[in-house]
Backbone atoms as SQL, in Angstrom:
CREATE TABLE atoms (id INTEGER PRIMARY KEY, chain TEXT, resi INTEGER, resn TEXT, atom TEXT, x REAL, y REAL, z REAL);
INSERT INTO atoms VALUES
  (1, 'A', 1, 'MET', 'N', -175.379, -23.203, 138.954),
  (2, 'A', 1, 'MET', 'CA', -175.725, -22.911, 137.691),
  (3, 'A', 1, 'MET', 'C', -176.447, -24.061, 136.896),
  (4, 'A', 2, 'LYS', 'N', -177.345, -23.834, 136.405),
  (5, 'A', 2, 'LYS', 'CA', -177.965, -24.726, 135.374),
  (6, 'A', 2, 'LYS', 'C', -177.505, -24.581, 133.828),
  (7, 'A', 3, 'ILE', 'N', -177.128, -25.857, 133.616),
  (8, 'A', 3, 'ILE', 'CA', -176.567, -25.922, 132.186),
  (9, 'A', 3, 'ILE', 'C', -177.425, -26.957, 131.357),
  (10, 'A', 4, 'GLU', 'N', -177.932, -26.409, 130.087),
  (11, 'A', 4, 'GLU', 'CA', -178.586, -27.262, 129.375),
  (12, 'A', 4, 'GLU', 'C', -177.976, -28.089, 128.075),
  (13, 'A', 5, 'LYS', 'N', -178.034, -29.400, 127.830),
  (14, 'A', 5, 'LYS', 'CA', -177.149, -29.815, 126.746),
  (15, 'A', 5, 'LYS', 'C', -178.085, -30.833, 126.029),
  (16, 'A', 6, 'LYS', 'N', -177.898, -31.073, 124.757),
  (17, 'A', 6, 'LYS', 'CA', -178.524, -32.080, 123.887),
  (18, 'A', 6, 'LYS', 'C', -177.940, -33.391, 124.279),
  (19, 'A', 7, 'ILE', 'N', -178.586, -34.531, 124.470),
  (20, 'A', 7, 'ILE', 'CA', -178.195, -35.829, 124.535),
  (21, 'A', 7, 'ILE', 'C', -178.924, -36.818, 123.496),
  (22, 'A', 8, 'TRP', 'N', -178.254, -37.733, 122.807),
  (23, 'A', 8, 'TRP', 'CA', -178.946, -38.679, 121.770),
  (24, 'A', 8, 'TRP', 'C', -179.812, -39.630, 122.350),
  (25, 'A', 9, 'PRO', 'N', -180.835, -40.098, 122.073),
  (26, 'A', 9, 'PRO', 'CA', -181.681, -41.108, 122.690),
  (27, 'A', 9, 'PRO', 'C', -181.005, -42.349, 123.351),
  (28, 'A', 10, 'LYS', 'N', -180.114, -42.957, 122.789),
  (29, 'A', 10, 'LYS', 'CA', -179.571, -44.166, 123.383),
  (30, 'A', 10, 'LYS', 'C', -178.680, -43.721, 124.224),
  (31, 'A', 11, 'TYR', 'N', -177.920, -42.537, 124.681),
  (32, 'A', 11, 'TYR', 'CA', -177.401, -42.343, 125.992),
  (33, 'A', 11, 'TYR', 'C', -178.233, -41.728, 126.930),
  (34, 'A', 12, 'PHE', 'N', -179.204, -41.254, 126.489),
  (35, 'A', 12, 'PHE', 'CA', -180.152, -40.578, 127.559),
  (36, 'A', 12, 'PHE', 'C', -180.978, -41.814, 128.208),
  (37, 'A', 13, 'GLN', 'N', -181.309, -42.706, 127.333),
  (38, 'A', 13, 'GLN', 'CA', -181.897, -43.982, 127.969),
  (39, 'A', 13, 'GLN', 'C', -181.117, -44.610, 128.923),
  (40, 'A', 14, 'LYS', 'N', -179.699, -44.547, 128.526),
  (41, 'A', 14, 'LYS', 'CA', -178.476, -45.411, 129.846),
  (42, 'A', 14, 'LYS', 'C', -178.615, -44.516, 130.796),
  (43, 'A', 15, 'ILE', 'N', -178.648, -43.361, 130.834),
  (44, 'A', 15, 'ILE', 'CA', -178.613, -42.482, 131.985),
  (45, 'A', 15, 'ILE', 'C', -179.881, -42.564, 132.821),
  (46, 'A', 16, 'LEU', 'N', -181.058, -42.712, 132.119),
  (47, 'A', 16, 'LEU', 'CA', -182.348, -42.902, 132.932),
  (48, 'A', 16, 'LEU', 'C', -182.386, -44.294, 133.413),
  (49, 'A', 17, 'ASN', 'N', -181.691, -45.020, 132.806),
  (50, 'A', 17, 'ASN', 'CA', -181.545, -46.732, 133.719),
  (51, 'A', 17, 'ASN', 'C', -180.648, -46.600, 134.550),
  (52, 'A', 18, 'GLY', 'N', -179.930, -45.579, 134.658),
  (53, 'A', 18, 'GLY', 'CA', -178.738, -45.810, 135.834),
  (54, 'A', 18, 'GLY', 'C', -177.440, -46.677, 135.154),
  (55, 'A', 19, 'ASP', 'N', -177.404, -46.598, 134.049),
  (56, 'A', 19, 'ASP', 'CA', -176.108, -47.839, 133.396),
  (57, 'A', 19, 'ASP', 'C', -175.135, -46.699, 133.290),
  (58, 'A', 20, 'LYS', 'N', -175.357, -45.442, 132.785),
  (59, 'A', 20, 'LYS', 'CA', -174.309, -44.479, 132.390),
  (60, 'A', 20, 'LYS', 'C', -174.486, -43.383, 133.272),
  (61, 'A', 21, 'THR', 'N', -173.266, -43.306, 134.177),
  (62, 'A', 21, 'THR', 'CA', -172.984, -42.412, 135.236),
  (63, 'A', 21, 'THR', 'C', -171.822, -41.078, 134.994),
  (64, 'A', 22, 'PHE', 'N', -171.780, -41.019, 133.537),
  (65, 'A', 22, 'PHE', 'CA', -170.773, -39.950, 132.883),
  (66, 'A', 22, 'PHE', 'C', -171.184, -39.345, 131.827),
  (67, 'A', 23, 'GLU', 'N', -170.655, -38.235, 131.446),
  (68, 'A', 23, 'GLU', 'CA', -170.743, -37.725, 130.170),
  (69, 'A', 23, 'GLU', 'C', -169.200, -37.238, 129.649),
  (70, 'A', 24, 'LEU', 'N', -169.161, -37.340, 128.599),
  (71, 'A', 24, 'LEU', 'CA', -168.027, -36.965, 127.900),
  (72, 'A', 24, 'LEU', 'C', -168.391, -35.848, 126.947),
  (73, 'A', 25, 'ARG', 'N', -167.789, -34.525, 127.137),
  (74, 'A', 25, 'ARG', 'CA', -168.081, -33.479, 126.232),
  (75, 'A', 25, 'ARG', 'C', -166.867, -32.630, 125.786),
  (76, 'A', 26, 'LEU', 'N', -167.052, -32.030, 124.910),
  (77, 'A', 26, 'LEU', 'CA', -166.079, -30.950, 124.397),
  (78, 'A', 26, 'LEU', 'C', -165.974, -29.941, 125.320),
  (79, 'A', 27, 'ALA', 'N', -164.649, -29.424, 125.886),
  (80, 'A', 27, 'ALA', 'CA', -164.807, -28.465, 126.884),
  (81, 'A', 27, 'ALA', 'C', -164.921, -27.273, 126.505),
  (82, 'A', 28, 'ASP', 'N', -165.748, -26.778, 125.720),
  (83, 'A', 28, 'ASP', 'CA', -165.954, -25.484, 125.102),
  (84, 'A', 28, 'ASP', 'C', -166.857, -24.733, 126.114),
  (85, 'A', 29, 'TRP', 'N', -167.242, -25.275, 127.238),
  (86, 'A', 29, 'TRP', 'CA', -168.009, -24.222, 128.145),
  (87, 'A', 29, 'TRP', 'C', -167.708, -24.783, 129.692),
  (88, 'A', 30, 'GLU', 'N', -168.145, -23.866, 130.660),
  (89, 'A', 30, 'GLU', 'CA', -167.537, -24.059, 131.925),
  (90, 'A', 30, 'GLU', 'C', -168.755, -24.919, 132.702),
  (91, 'A', 31, 'CYS', 'N', -168.094, -25.768, 133.578),
  (92, 'A', 31, 'CYS', 'CA', -168.966, -26.627, 134.321),
  (93, 'A', 31, 'CYS', 'C', -168.281, -27.108, 135.506),
  (94, 'A', 32, 'LYS', 'N', -168.819, -27.053, 136.668),
  (95, 'A', 32, 'LYS', 'CA', -168.174, -27.153, 137.925),
  (96, 'A', 32, 'LYS', 'C', -168.942, -27.922, 138.906),
  (97, 'A', 33, 'PRO', 'N', -168.205, -28.832, 139.814),
  (98, 'A', 33, 'PRO', 'CA', -169.224, -29.515, 140.836),
  (99, 'A', 33, 'PRO', 'C', -170.280, -28.714, 141.542),
  (100, 'A', 34, 'GLY', 'N', -171.455, -29.136, 141.706),
  (101, 'A', 34, 'GLY', 'CA', -172.597, -28.508, 142.192),
  (102, 'A', 34, 'GLY', 'C', -173.507, -27.941, 141.055),
  (103, 'A', 35, 'ASP', 'N', -173.140, -27.874, 139.762),
  (104, 'A', 35, 'ASP', 'CA', -173.800, -27.560, 138.814),
  (105, 'A', 35, 'ASP', 'C', -174.797, -28.525, 138.492),
  (106, 'A', 36, 'ILE', 'N', -175.822, -28.090, 137.854),
  (107, 'A', 36, 'ILE', 'CA', -177.075, -28.978, 137.604),
  (108, 'A', 36, 'ILE', 'C', -176.915, -28.962, 135.829),
  (109, 'A', 37, 'LEU', 'N', -176.729, -30.295, 135.450),
  (110, 'A', 37, 'LEU', 'CA', -176.734, -30.557, 133.974),
  (111, 'A', 37, 'LEU', 'C', -178.017, -31.004, 133.533),
  (112, 'A', 38, 'ILE', 'N', -178.655, -30.296, 132.724),
  (113, 'A', 38, 'ILE', 'CA', -179.981, -30.558, 132.279),
  (114, 'A', 38, 'ILE', 'C', -179.658, -31.294, 130.992),
  (115, 'A', 39, 'LEU', 'N', -180.004, -32.761, 130.761),
  (116, 'A', 39, 'LEU', 'CA', -180.059, -33.352, 129.530),
  (117, 'A', 39, 'LEU', 'C', -181.293, -33.517, 128.615),
  (118, 'A', 40, 'LYS', 'N', -181.281, -32.947, 127.629),
  (119, 'A', 40, 'LYS', 'CA', -182.443, -33.006, 126.810),
  (120, 'A', 40, 'LYS', 'C', -182.317, -33.748, 125.619),
  (121, 'A', 41, 'GLU', 'N', -183.065, -35.024, 125.597),
  (122, 'A', 41, 'GLU', 'CA', -183.199, -35.762, 124.565),
  (123, 'A', 41, 'GLU', 'C', -183.181, -35.107, 123.207),
  (124, 'A', 42, 'TRP', 'N', -182.463, -35.381, 122.318),
  (125, 'A', 42, 'TRP', 'CA', -182.359, -34.832, 121.143),
  (126, 'A', 42, 'TRP', 'C', -182.346, -35.952, 119.950),
  (127, 'A', 43, 'ASP', 'N', -183.315, -35.979, 118.927),
  (128, 'A', 43, 'ASP', 'CA', -183.317, -37.054, 118.032),
  (129, 'A', 43, 'ASP', 'C', -182.633, -36.576, 116.930),
  (130, 'A', 44, 'PRO', 'N', -181.150, -37.117, 116.509),
  (131, 'A', 44, 'PRO', 'CA', -180.288, -36.624, 115.497),
  (132, 'A', 44, 'PRO', 'C', -181.224, -36.778, 114.096),
  (133, 'A', 45, 'GLU', 'N', -182.219, -37.708, 113.955),
  (134, 'A', 45, 'GLU', 'CA', -182.801, -38.003, 112.572),
  (135, 'A', 45, 'GLU', 'C', -183.737, -36.930, 112.402),
  (136, 'A', 46, 'THR', 'N', -184.450, -36.533, 113.383),
  (137, 'A', 46, 'THR', 'CA', -185.718, -35.407, 113.091),
  (138, 'A', 46, 'THR', 'C', -185.080, -34.119, 113.606),
  (139, 'A', 47, 'LYS', 'N', -183.923, -34.196, 114.086),
  (140, 'A', 47, 'LYS', 'CA', -183.007, -33.050, 114.476),
  (141, 'A', 47, 'LYS', 'C', -184.028, -32.083, 115.294),
  (142, 'A', 48, 'GLU', 'N', -184.947, -32.700, 116.416),
  (143, 'A', 48, 'GLU', 'CA', -185.725, -32.187, 117.231),
  (144, 'A', 48, 'GLU', 'C', -185.755, -32.629, 118.650),
  (145, 'A', 49, 'HIS', 'N', -186.038, -31.949, 119.642),
  (146, 'A', 49, 'HIS', 'CA', -185.858, -32.373, 121.065),
  (147, 'A', 49, 'HIS', 'C', -187.119, -33.459, 121.360),
  (148, 'A', 50, 'THR', 'N', -187.094, -34.520, 122.028),
  (149, 'A', 50, 'THR', 'CA', -188.128, -35.521, 122.065),
  (150, 'A', 50, 'THR', 'C', -189.209, -34.886, 123.264),
  (151, 'A', 51, 'GLY', 'N', -188.720, -34.170, 123.835),
  (152, 'A', 51, 'GLY', 'CA', -189.542, -33.610, 125.187),
  (153, 'A', 51, 'GLY', 'C', -189.136, -34.320, 126.426),
  (154, 'A', 52, 'ARG', 'N', -188.288, -35.362, 126.378),
  (155, 'A', 52, 'ARG', 'CA', -187.535, -35.837, 127.764),
  (156, 'A', 52, 'ARG', 'C', -186.542, -35.167, 128.109),
  (157, 'A', 53, 'LYS', 'N', -186.116, -34.892, 129.504),
  (158, 'A', 53, 'LYS', 'CA', -185.330, -34.464, 129.911),
  (159, 'A', 53, 'LYS', 'C', -184.755, -34.850, 131.266),
  (160, 'A', 54, 'ILE', 'N', -183.498, -34.904, 131.659),
  (161, 'A', 54, 'ILE', 'CA', -183.083, -35.358, 133.019),
  (162, 'A', 54, 'ILE', 'C', -181.912, -34.472, 133.447),
  (163, 'A', 55, 'GLU', 'N', -182.356, -34.419, 134.923),
  (164, 'A', 55, 'GLU', 'CA', -181.538, -33.306, 135.701),
  (165, 'A', 55, 'GLU', 'C', -180.473, -34.028, 136.523),
  (166, 'A', 56, 'LYS', 'N', -179.176, -33.816, 136.299),
  (167, 'A', 56, 'LYS', 'CA', -178.201, -34.327, 137.121),
  (168, 'A', 56, 'LYS', 'C', -177.201, -33.213, 137.844),
  (169, 'A', 57, 'THR', 'N', -176.835, -33.729, 138.969),
  (170, 'A', 57, 'THR', 'CA', -175.959, -32.970, 139.787),
  (171, 'A', 57, 'THR', 'C', -174.560, -33.085, 139.463),
  (172, 'A', 58, 'VAL', 'N', -173.624, -32.390, 138.992),
  (173, 'A', 58, 'VAL', 'CA', -172.123, -32.667, 138.633),
  (174, 'A', 58, 'VAL', 'C', -171.543, -32.750, 139.855),
  (175, 'A', 59, 'THR', 'N', -170.760, -33.780, 140.207),
  (176, 'A', 59, 'THR', 'CA', -169.871, -34.000, 141.276),
  (177, 'A', 59, 'THR', 'C', -168.605, -34.022, 140.865),
  (178, 'A', 60, 'TYR', 'N', -168.158, -34.202, 139.779),
  (179, 'A', 60, 'TYR', 'CA', -166.720, -33.954, 139.368),
  (180, 'A', 60, 'TYR', 'C', -166.317, -33.791, 137.835),
  (181, 'A', 61, 'VAL', 'N', -165.397, -32.802, 137.449),
  (182, 'A', 61, 'VAL', 'CA', -165.169, -32.491, 136.247),
  (183, 'A', 61, 'VAL', 'C', -163.876, -32.505, 136.061),
  (184, 'A', 62, 'ALA', 'N', -163.434, -33.388, 134.964),
  (185, 'A', 62, 'ALA', 'CA', -161.873, -33.613, 134.645),
  (186, 'A', 62, 'ALA', 'C', -161.718, -33.015, 133.335),
  (187, 'A', 63, 'LYS', 'N', -160.737, -31.973, 133.087),
  (188, 'A', 63, 'LYS', 'CA', -160.471, -31.630, 131.766),
  (189, 'A', 63, 'LYS', 'C', -159.141, -31.658, 131.426),
  (190, 'A', 64, 'THR', 'N', -158.671, -32.093, 130.075),
  (191, 'A', 64, 'THR', 'CA', -157.526, -32.238, 129.749),
  (192, 'A', 64, 'THR', 'C', -157.345, -32.094, 128.236),
  (193, 'A', 65, 'LYS', 'N', -156.341, -31.878, 127.853),
  (194, 'A', 65, 'LYS', 'CA', -155.893, -31.449, 126.464),
  (195, 'A', 65, 'LYS', 'C', -154.611, -32.297, 126.083),
  (196, 'A', 66, 'ASP', 'N', -153.731, -32.456, 126.854),
  (197, 'A', 66, 'ASP', 'CA', -152.662, -33.414, 126.656),
  (198, 'A', 66, 'ASP', 'C', -152.700, -34.591, 127.567),
  (199, 'A', 67, 'ILE', 'N', -152.810, -35.830, 126.816),
  (200, 'A', 67, 'ILE', 'CA', -152.841, -36.962, 127.617),
  (201, 'A', 67, 'ILE', 'C', -151.507, -37.585, 127.160),
  (202, 'A', 68, 'MET', 'N', -150.471, -37.771, 128.036),
  (203, 'A', 68, 'MET', 'CA', -149.076, -38.012, 127.503),
  (204, 'A', 68, 'MET', 'C', -148.599, -39.615, 127.953),
  (205, 'A', 69, 'PHE', 'N', -149.805, -40.178, 128.402),
  (206, 'A', 69, 'PHE', 'CA', -149.431, -41.530, 129.202),
  (207, 'A', 69, 'PHE', 'C', -149.117, -42.741, 128.045),
  (208, 'A', 70, 'TRP', 'N', -149.586, -42.407, 126.761),
  (209, 'A', 70, 'TRP', 'CA', -149.408, -43.380, 125.579),
  (210, 'A', 70, 'TRP', 'C', -148.841, -42.859, 124.410),
  (211, 'A', 71, 'SER', 'N', -148.307, -43.752, 123.574),
  (212, 'A', 71, 'SER', 'CA', -147.864, -43.104, 122.141),
  (213, 'A', 71, 'SER', 'C', -149.049, -42.801, 121.431),
  (214, 'A', 72, 'LYS', 'N', -148.573, -42.020, 120.391),
  (215, 'A', 72, 'LYS', 'CA', -149.552, -41.523, 119.270),
  (216, 'A', 72, 'LYS', 'C', -150.073, -42.947, 118.574),
  (217, 'A', 73, 'GLU', 'N', -149.058, -43.901, 118.449),
  (218, 'A', 73, 'GLU', 'CA', -149.346, -44.911, 117.533),
  (219, 'A', 73, 'GLU', 'C', -150.303, -46.104, 118.457),
  (220, 'A', 74, 'GLU', 'N', -150.203, -45.982, 119.813),
  (221, 'A', 74, 'GLU', 'CA', -151.080, -46.723, 120.808),
  (222, 'A', 74, 'GLU', 'C', -152.254, -46.216, 120.517),
  (223, 'A', 75, 'ILE', 'N', -152.620, -45.001, 120.457),
  (224, 'A', 75, 'ILE', 'CA', -153.748, -44.262, 120.583),
  (225, 'A', 75, 'ILE', 'C', -154.427, -44.321, 119.316),
  (226, 'A', 76, 'GLU', 'N', -153.739, -44.279, 118.140),
  (227, 'A', 76, 'GLU', 'CA', -154.437, -44.499, 116.962),
  (228, 'A', 76, 'GLU', 'C', -154.842, -45.832, 116.663),
  (229, 'A', 77, 'LYS', 'N', -154.128, -46.847, 117.390),
  (230, 'A', 77, 'LYS', 'CA', -154.579, -48.139, 117.146),
  (231, 'A', 77, 'LYS', 'C', -155.557, -48.704, 118.101),
  (232, 'A', 78, 'TYR', 'N', -155.607, -48.235, 119.508),
  (233, 'A', 78, 'TYR', 'CA', -156.681, -48.483, 120.382),
  (234, 'A', 78, 'TYR', 'C', -157.841, -47.555, 120.698),
  (235, 'A', 79, 'GLY', 'N', -157.237, -46.149, 120.397),
  (236, 'A', 79, 'GLY', 'CA', -158.464, -45.136, 120.990),
  (237, 'A', 79, 'GLY', 'C', -158.393, -45.136, 122.330),
  (238, 'A', 80, 'TYR', 'N', -159.314, -44.341, 123.288),
  (239, 'A', 80, 'TYR', 'CA', -159.503, -44.152, 124.585),
  (240, 'A', 80, 'TYR', 'C', -160.876, -44.849, 124.621),
  (241, 'A', 81, 'GLN', 'N', -160.757, -45.037, 126.038),
  (242, 'A', 81, 'GLN', 'CA', -162.035, -45.457, 126.649),
  (243, 'A', 81, 'GLN', 'C', -162.217, -44.738, 127.949),
  (244, 'A', 82, 'ILE', 'N', -163.422, -44.754, 128.344),
  (245, 'A', 82, 'ILE', 'CA', -163.667, -43.980, 129.527),
  (246, 'A', 82, 'ILE', 'C', -164.462, -44.703, 130.544),
  (247, 'A', 83, 'ILE', 'N', -164.202, -44.981, 131.680),
  (248, 'A', 83, 'ILE', 'CA', -164.703, -46.302, 132.576),
  (249, 'A', 83, 'ILE', 'C', -165.249, -45.326, 133.832),
  (250, 'A', 84, 'SER', 'N', -166.223, -45.708, 134.143),
  (251, 'A', 84, 'SER', 'CA', -167.140, -45.186, 135.124),
  (252, 'A', 84, 'SER', 'C', -167.387, -46.374, 136.083),
  (253, 'A', 85, 'PHE', 'N', -167.241, -45.899, 137.198),
  (254, 'A', 85, 'PHE', 'CA', -167.471, -46.948, 138.161),
  (255, 'A', 85, 'PHE', 'C', -168.323, -46.436, 139.686),
  (256, 'A', 86, 'LYS', 'N', -168.774, -47.384, 140.199),
  (257, 'A', 86, 'LYS', 'CA', -169.488, -46.853, 141.810),
  (258, 'A', 86, 'LYS', 'C', -168.735, -47.225, 143.038);
């Protein structure tokens, strides 16, 4: 399946450069390995697409609602970070 999503310029460019190899998204849509994610650059100031897009094949999808590894206080103090690696 091909899935189109908007992406802000700073994140689009990092993916284009090869520095960013992941996406964090609200899980309000279905996505599975093998799907093609079409990321269309979206300018939040003009509220328009820039015309640039990039296609990536989904290799892994992790979904969660409850992360119970840390206390609420630790999460509020530090937040989460997503780590991508090769």
